[in-house]
C-alpha positions as CSV (number, residue, x, y, z in Angstrom):
1,M,-13.9,-6.1,-21.7
2,L,-15.0,-4.5,-18.4
3,D,-17.8,-2.5,-20.2
4,T,-19.6,-5.9,-20.3
5,V,-20.8,-6.7,-16.8
6,V,-21.3,-10.4,-16.1
7,Q,-24.3,-10.8,-13.8
8,S,-25.1,-13.6,-11.3
9,P,-25.6,-16.5,-11.3
10,D,-22.7,-16.7,-13.7
11,I,-20.3,-15.0,-11.3
12,D,-19.2,-18.1,-9.4
13,A,-18.6,-20.0,-12.6
14,L,-16.6,-17.1,-14.0
15,M,-14.6,-16.6,-10.9
16,N,-13.8,-20.2,-10.3
17,D,-12.6,-20.4,-13.9
18,I,-10.3,-17.5,-13.2
19,G,-9.1,-19.2,-10.1
20,R,-8.3,-22.4,-12.0
21,K,-6.3,-20.5,-14.6
22,A,-4.4,-18.6,-12.0
23,K,-3.5,-21.8,-10.1
24,A,-2.3,-23.4,-13.3
25,A,-0.2,-20.4,-14.1
26,A,1.3,-20.1,-10.7
27,R,3.2,-23.4,-10.8
28,P,5.4,-22.7,-13.9
29,L,5.8,-19.0,-12.8
30,A,7.2,-20.2,-9.4
31,F,10.0,-22.0,-11.3
32,A,10.5,-19.3,-13.9
33,S,14.1,-18.0,-14.2
34,T,15.0,-14.5,-13.1
35,D,15.9,-13.6,-16.6
36,A,12.4,-14.6,-17.9
37,K,10.6,-12.7,-15.2
38,N,12.7,-9.6,-15.8
39,A,12.2,-9.8,-19.5
40,A,8.5,-9.9,-19.0
41,L,8.6,-6.9,-16.6
42,N,10.7,-4.8,-19.0
43,A,8.3,-5.8,-21.9
44,M,5.4,-4.7,-19.7
45,A,7.0,-1.3,-19.2
46,D,7.7,-1.0,-22.9
47,A,4.0,-1.8,-23.7
48,I,2.7,0.8,-21.2
49,L,4.8,3.5,-22.8
50,A,3.8,2.4,-26.3
51,D,0.2,2.5,-25.2
52,K,0.4,5.7,-23.2
53,E,-2.1,7.6,-25.3
54,R,-4.6,4.9,-25.1
55,I,-4.2,4.5,-21.4
56,L,-4.7,8.3,-20.9
57,A,-7.8,8.2,-23.2
58,E,-9.4,5.4,-21.2
59,N,-8.5,7.2,-18.0
60,A,-10.2,10.3,-19.4
61,R,-13.4,8.3,-19.8
62,D,-13.2,7.1,-16.2
63,L,-12.7,10.7,-15.1
64,E,-15.6,11.8,-17.1
65,D,-17.8,9.3,-15.3
66,A,-16.4,10.3,-11.9
67,A,-17.1,14.0,-12.6
68,G,-20.8,13.4,-12.1
69,S,-20.3,11.5,-8.8
70,D,-19.8,12.7,-5.3
71,M,-16.2,11.6,-5.1
72,L,-13.9,13.6,-2.9
73,P,-11.1,15.5,-4.7
74,S,-8.6,13.2,-3.1
75,F,-10.2,10.2,-4.8
76,I,-10.3,12.0,-8.1
77,D,-6.6,12.6,-7.7
78,R,-6.0,8.9,-7.0
79,L,-7.9,8.0,-10.2
80,T,-6.2,10.5,-12.4
81,L,-3.3,9.5,-14.7
82,T,-1.1,12.0,-16.4
83,D,1.9,11.7,-18.9
84,N,4.2,11.8,-15.9
85,R,2.3,9.3,-13.8
86,V,2.2,6.8,-16.7
87,E,5.9,7.2,-17.2
88,E,6.4,6.7,-13.4
89,M,4.4,3.5,-13.7
90,A,6.7,2.2,-16.3
91,D,9.7,3.3,-14.4
92,G,8.4,1.5,-11.3
93,I,8.1,-1.8,-13.2
94,R,11.6,-1.4,-14.5
95,A,12.8,-0.8,-10.9
96,I,11.1,-4.0,-9.8
97,A,12.8,-5.9,-12.6
98,A,16.1,-4.5,-11.3
99,L,15.5,-5.8,-7.8
100,K,17.2,-9.0,-6.5
101,D,15.0,-12.0,-7.2
102,P,13.7,-13.2,-3.8
103,V,12.7,-16.7,-4.9
104,G,15.2,-19.3,-3.9
105,E,17.1,-16.9,-1.6
106,V,18.6,-18.6,1.4
107,V,17.4,-16.5,4.3
108,S,19.4,-18.3,6.9
109,A,21.4,-21.6,7.3
110,W,22.8,-23.5,10.2
111,D,24.2,-26.9,11.2
112,R,22.9,-29.2,13.9
113,P,25.1,-31.3,16.2
114,N,24.0,-34.5,14.4
115,G,25.4,-33.2,11.1
116,L,22.1,-32.1,9.5
117,K,22.4,-28.9,7.5
118,I,19.3,-26.7,7.5
119,E,18.4,-23.8,5.2
120,R,15.4,-21.5,5.2
121,V,14.6,-20.6,1.6
122,R,12.1,-18.0,0.1
123,T,9.3,-19.4,-2.0
124,P,6.3,-17.8,-3.8
125,L,3.0,-17.6,-2.0
126,G,1.1,-19.0,-4.9
127,V,-2.0,-17.0,-6.1
128,I,-2.6,-13.6,-4.7
129,G,-6.0,-11.8,-4.9
130,V,-5.8,-8.0,-4.9
131,I,-9.0,-6.0,-4.5
132,F,-8.7,-2.3,-5.1
133,E,-10.7,0.8,-5.8
134,S,-9.7,4.0,-7.5
135,R,-6.0,3.6,-8.2
136,P,-5.4,2.2,-11.7
137,N,-1.7,2.2,-11.1
138,V,-2.3,-0.7,-8.7
139,T,-2.8,-2.9,-11.8
140,A,0.8,-2.3,-12.8
141,D,2.4,-2.3,-9.3
142,A,0.6,-5.4,-8.1
143,G,1.0,-7.3,-11.3
144,A,4.7,-6.6,-11.5
145,L,5.5,-7.3,-7.9
146,C,3.6,-10.6,-8.0
147,V,5.4,-11.7,-11.1
148,K,8.8,-10.8,-9.7
149,A,8.0,-12.9,-6.6
150,G,6.8,-15.8,-8.7
151,N,3.1,-15.4,-7.9
152,A,0.1,-15.4,-10.1
153,V,-2.3,-12.6,-9.3
154,I,-6.1,-12.0,-9.7
155,L,-6.9,-8.2,-9.8
156,R,-10.3,-6.9,-9.1
157,C,-10.5,-3.1,-9.7
158,G,-13.3,-0.8,-8.7
159,S,-15.9,0.4,-11.3
160,D,-14.4,3.9,-11.2
161,S,-11.1,2.8,-12.6
162,R,-12.2,-0.1,-14.8
163,R,-11.3,1.3,-18.2
164,S,-7.9,2.6,-17.1
165,S,-7.1,-0.7,-15.4
166,Q,-8.1,-2.7,-18.4
167,A,-5.8,-0.7,-20.7
168,I,-2.9,-1.2,-18.3
169,Y,-3.7,-4.9,-17.8
170,E,-3.6,-5.6,-21.5
171,C,0.0,-4.2,-21.5
172,M,0.9,-6.5,-18.6
173,V,-0.4,-9.5,-20.5
174,R,1.6,-8.5,-23.6
175,G,4.7,-8.5,-21.4
176,L,4.1,-12.0,-20.1
177,K,3.5,-13.4,-23.6
178,A,6.7,-11.7,-24.9
179,A,8.7,-13.5,-22.3
180,G,7.0,-16.8,-22.8
181,L,5.4,-16.8,-19.4
182,P,1.8,-18.0,-18.8
183,E,-0.6,-15.2,-19.7
184,H,-3.0,-16.1,-16.9
185,A,-0.4,-15.3,-14.4
186,I,-2.0,-11.8,-14.3
187,Q,-5.8,-11.7,-14.6
188,L,-8.2,-8.7,-14.3
189,V,-11.7,-9.7,-13.2
190,P,-13.9,-8.8,-16.2
191,T,-16.9,-7.6,-14.1
192,T,-17.8,-4.9,-11.7
193,D,-20.4,-7.1,-10.0
194,R,-19.7,-7.0,-6.3
195,A,-20.5,-10.7,-6.1
196,A,-17.0,-11.2,-7.6
197,V,-15.5,-9.8,-4.5
198,G,-17.4,-12.3,-2.4
199,A,-16.2,-15.1,-4.6
200,M,-12.6,-14.1,-4.1
201,L,-13.0,-13.8,-0.3
202,R,-14.2,-17.4,-0.3
203,G,-11.0,-18.4,-2.0
204,L,-12.2,-19.6,-5.4
205,D,-12.2,-23.3,-4.4
206,G,-8.8,-23.1,-2.8
207,A,-7.1,-21.2,-5.6
208,I,-6.3,-18.0,-3.7
209,D,-3.6,-18.1,-1.1
210,V,-3.8,-14.6,0.3
211,I,-6.0,-11.5,-0.2
212,I,-4.8,-7.9,-0.3
213,P,-7.4,-5.1,-0.1
214,R,-6.5,-1.6,-1.3
215,G,-9.3,0.8,-0.7
216,G,-11.5,2.6,1.9
217,K,-12.6,1.6,5.3
218,S,-15.8,-0.2,4.1
219,L,-13.9,-2.4,1.6
220,V,-11.2,-3.4,4.2
221,A,-13.9,-4.1,6.8
222,R,-15.7,-6.4,4.4
223,V,-12.6,-8.2,3.5
224,Q,-11.6,-8.7,7.2
225,N,-15.2,-9.9,8.1
226,E,-15.8,-12.2,5.1
227,A,-12.4,-13.5,4.0
228,R,-11.8,-17.3,4.3
229,V,-8.2,-16.9,3.3
230,P,-5.3,-15.0,4.9
231,V,-5.4,-11.2,4.5
232,F,-2.6,-8.6,4.4
233,A,-4.7,-5.8,5.9
234,H,-4.1,-2.3,4.6
235,L,-6.1,-0.2,7.1
236,E,-6.6,3.6,6.8
237,G,-3.7,5.9,7.3
238,L,-4.4,7.8,10.5
239,C,-0.9,9.1,10.5
240,H,0.5,11.4,13.3
241,I,3.4,13.8,13.6
242,Y,4.7,14.7,17.1
243,V,6.6,17.9,17.4
244,D,8.8,17.7,20.5
245,A,10.2,20.5,22.6
246,S,13.6,19.8,21.1
247,A,12.4,20.1,17.5
248,D,14.0,22.6,15.1
249,L,11.0,24.9,14.3
250,D,12.1,25.6,10.7
251,M,12.4,21.9,10.0
252,A,9.1,21.2,11.7
253,K,7.3,23.7,9.5
254,E,8.7,22.3,6.3
255,I,8.0,18.7,7.3
256,V,4.3,19.2,8.5
257,V,3.4,21.1,5.3
258,N,4.9,18.4,3.1
259,A,3.4,15.6,5.1
260,K,-0.1,17.1,4.8
261,M,-0.2,19.0,1.5
262,R,2.2,17.3,-1.0
263,R,-0.6,14.8,-1.8
264,T,-3.5,14.9,0.6
265,G,-5.2,11.8,-0.8
266,I,-2.5,9.2,-0.1
267,C,-2.4,6.9,2.9
268,G,0.9,8.5,4.2
269,A,-0.6,12.0,4.4
270,V,-0.5,13.2,8.0
271,E,-3.9,13.6,9.6
272,T,-3.0,14.7,13.2
273,I,-0.2,16.9,14.4
274,L,0.7,16.8,18.1
275,V,2.7,19.7,19.6
276,D,4.6,19.5,22.9
277,S,3.0,21.9,25.5
278,A,6.6,23.0,26.5
279,V,6.9,24.8,23.2
280,S,3.3,25.7,22.4
281,D,4.1,29.4,22.9
282,T,6.9,29.3,20.3
283,H,6.1,26.5,17.9
284,L,2.3,26.2,17.8
285,V,1.2,29.4,16.0
286,P,4.0,29.3,13.4
287,L,3.1,25.7,12.5
288,L,-0.6,26.7,12.2
289,E,0.3,29.7,10.0
290,V,2.3,27.6,7.5
291,L,-0.5,25.1,7.3
292,T,-3.2,27.6,6.7
293,G,-1.0,29.5,4.4
294,A,-0.7,26.4,2.3
295,G,-4.4,26.1,2.1
296,C,-5.0,23.6,4.8
297,E,-8.0,23.7,7.2
298,V,-7.0,23.2,10.8
299,R,-9.2,21.7,13.5
300,G,-7.8,22.1,16.9
301,S,-8.0,21.0,20.5
302,S,-9.1,23.6,23.1
303,S,-5.5,24.6,23.7
304,V,-5.0,25.2,20.0
305,V,-8.2,27.3,19.7
306,K,-7.2,29.3,22.7
307,A,-3.8,30.0,21.1
308,A,-5.2,30.8,17.7
309,P,-8.8,32.2,18.0
310,G,-10.8,31.5,14.9
311,T,-9.4,28.0,14.5
312,K,-12.2,25.5,14.1
313,A,-12.7,23.3,17.2
314,A,-11.9,19.6,16.7
315,T,-14.6,17.1,17.7
316,E,-13.9,13.6,19.1
317,E,-14.5,12.3,15.6
318,D,-11.7,14.3,14.2
319,W,-9.1,12.4,16.1
320,S,-10.1,9.2,14.3
321,T,-10.8,10.6,10.9
322,E,-8.6,9.9,7.8
323,Y,-9.4,13.1,5.9
324,L,-7.6,12.4,2.7
325,D,-8.1,16.1,2.1
326,A,-6.6,19.5,3.0
327,I,-7.7,19.2,6.6
328,V,-5.6,18.4,9.6
329,S,-6.3,18.1,13.3
330,V,-3.9,19.6,15.8
331,A,-3.6,19.0,19.5
332,V,-1.2,20.2,22.3
333,V,0.1,17.3,24.4
334,D,2.2,16.9,27.5
335,G,5.5,15.9,26.0
336,I,6.4,12.4,24.7
337,D,4.1,10.7,27.2
338,G,1.1,12.7,26.0
339,A,2.0,12.0,22.3
340,I,2.4,8.3,22.9
341,K,-0.9,8.1,24.8
342,H,-2.8,10.0,22.0
343,I,-1.2,7.8,19.3
344,Q,-2.0,4.6,21.1
345,T,-5.7,5.8,21.4
346,Y,-6.3,6.9,17.9
347,S,-3.7,5.5,15.5
348,S,-4.4,2.9,12.8
349,N,-0.8,1.6,13.3
350,H,0.1,2.8,9.8
351,T,2.8,5.6,10.0
352,E,3.9,8.0,12.7
353,A,6.7,10.6,12.8
354,V,8.6,12.4,15.5
355,I,10.4,15.7,15.0
356,A,13.0,16.0,17.7
357,E,16.7,16.6,18.4
358,D,16.7,14.9,21.8
359,P,17.9,11.3,21.2
360,S,16.1,10.0,24.3
361,V,12.7,11.2,22.9
362,V,13.4,9.6,19.6
363,E,14.4,6.3,21.3
364,R,11.2,6.3,23.4
365,F,9.1,7.1,20.3
366,F,10.7,4.3,18.3
367,T,10.4,1.8,21.2
368,E,6.9,2.5,22.5
369,V,4.9,3.5,19.4
370,D,3.7,0.3,17.7
371,S,3.0,1.3,14.1
372,A,4.3,-0.3,10.9
373,I,6.4,2.7,9.9
374,L,8.1,5.2,12.2
375,L,10.0,8.2,11.0
376,H,12.4,10.7,12.7
377,N,12.7,14.2,11.3
378,A,11.1,13.2,8.0
379,S,7.7,13.5,6.3
380,T,5.2,10.8,6.6
381,Q,4.8,11.0,2.8
382,F,7.9,8.7,2.6
383,A,5.6,5.8,3.7
384,D,5.9,4.2,0.3
385,G,7.5,1.1,-1.1
386,G,9.1,3.0,-3.9
387,E,10.7,5.4,-1.4
388,F,11.9,2.4,0.6
389,G,13.8,1.1,-2.5
390,M,11.2,-1.7,-3.1
391,G,10.4,-0.5,-6.6
392,A,6.7,-0.3,-5.7
393,E,4.3,-1.7,-3.2
394,I,0.9,-3.4,-3.2
395,G,0.0,-1.6,0.0
396,I,1.1,-0.8,3.5
397,A,0.2,-3.7,5.7
398,T,-0.8,-2.6,9.2
399,G,-1.2,-6.1,10.7
400,K,1.5,-7.9,12.7
401,M,1.8,-11.2,10.9
402,H,4.3,-12.0,8.1
403,A,4.1,-8.8,6.0
404,R,4.1,-5.4,7.8
405,G,4.7,-2.0,6.3
406,P,5.2,-1.7,2.5
407,V,4.4,-5.0,0.8
408,G,7.0,-5.6,-1.8
409,V,8.6,-8.6,-3.4
410,E,10.1,-10.1,-0.2
411,Q,6.7,-9.7,1.6
412,L,5.1,-11.6,-1.3
413,T,7.1,-14.8,-0.5
414,S,6.9,-17.4,2.2
415,F,9.6,-19.9,3.0
416,K,10.4,-23.6,3.3
417,Y,13.1,-25.5,5.0
418,R,15.7,-27.6,3.1
419,V,17.4,-30.2,5.3
420,H,20.6,-32.0,4.0
421,G,21.7,-35.2,5.7
422,T,24.3,-37.9,5.3
423,G,22.1,-40.8,6.3
424,Q,21.0,-39.6,9.8
425,V,18.1,-41.4,11.5
426,R,16.3,-40.3,14.6
427,T,16.5,-42.4,17.7
C-alpha cells in the first residue's frame, strides 16, 4: 500500500522490478485481441462503480491531509472526487472501450513500380511511464488509454492523491484479471519517495519507452531536464482568447466567462484575454463587467485600467502566469497583428481561441498561431480529449513531435512498415 513508503537505497531495486514486470506484460498486451481489451476496460468501469464508496472514502482522507497544506483552491478541486466525478470516470473508461482499436490499423498503403506493396501500420509504443500530481482520475484515464492502445503503463502519483489513486488502481487491476490480461500491465508505484521519479526518468534499465508528465511547472521542468527517454511534454496552459472587432459581443461575453470560470483549475482555462482596440469602446467594459460579476479578478494593461478605473494593473509577470484561479489578465491589442504578436511572446503553445465573424481574421489566426489547439467562437475549456471524442486523455502535449494536443489512444501508438513482395531483389 502507498501508506508504506519505501526508502532508498531500495528504490532502484523496487523500480527496476516494476520495469521488468511492465516489460513482460507489454508483449502479450500488444497482441491481445480487441475483445479482450474491451472486456478488461468494461470490467474496470464496473469495479470503479462497485467500489465508489471506498474510493470516495480514500479521497476524503487525501482531502483531509490537503486541508492542512497551502494548496491553492484549484489544486484542491483537481484532487476532489464526488459521486458524479467517479461516475464520469467509469463512463470515460467505457467510452475508451467503445473506440476503434488503433493497434493493427493500416494508416496508409501504396504500391511501388517494382511491385512491392507497402503498408504503414499502427503498433503499441511498449511501456509508458506517467508521472502525475493531484489528479487521481489520471489513474483511470491513463490506465485505460494505455491498455486500449496495447501498452503497459507505470503510474507514479503524487503524495497528495496517493490513497485515492490506490483505490482506483486496484479496480483497474481487477479489470485486467477478469479479462485474463497480465495484471502488471498497469502498475502504481508503491512509494512517494521522489527517488522513484528519478528512476523512471532514467528509463528503468530500458523498460520505459516514453514518459508523460502531468503536473506543475516544476515537475515538467524536472522531467524535461532529467529524462533519458522520450517525453510527451504537457506544459502549463497559458491559454489566450482574442476578441476581434468583428466579434459578436453577446457571444464573446458568454465564451470568456465560461473559458475562465467553468473550472479555473484546469489547463484549458483561459488566462489572458486580448481585445481589439477597434472595439475597446464598445466591447471592453462589458467583458470586464461579466468577468468581475462572475467573481473573477481582472488584471489589466494600461489601456484596460484607463477604461475601467479601479482595475488592478497587470505586471509583466502576469502575462506569463498560469493562474489556475479566478484571476485573468486582459490587454487591448492592435487587431489580429497585435494579438498574434502577444500570443507568440507569452503563449505556452497549449490552447488559443479567436472570437470573430470575419473569416480572414480566423484564417490568419489559424495559420499564424502555432499552438496545439486553436478554437474559433468556442470556449478554451473544450481543450480536452473527452470533448474531442477520444474518450479521455493522458494530457495535452505541447511539443511538436509525434503526439500533439490531446494524447489519446492513437497518440499512444507508433507504426511499422509491412512490405509485401513477390520475389523482388534490389539491383
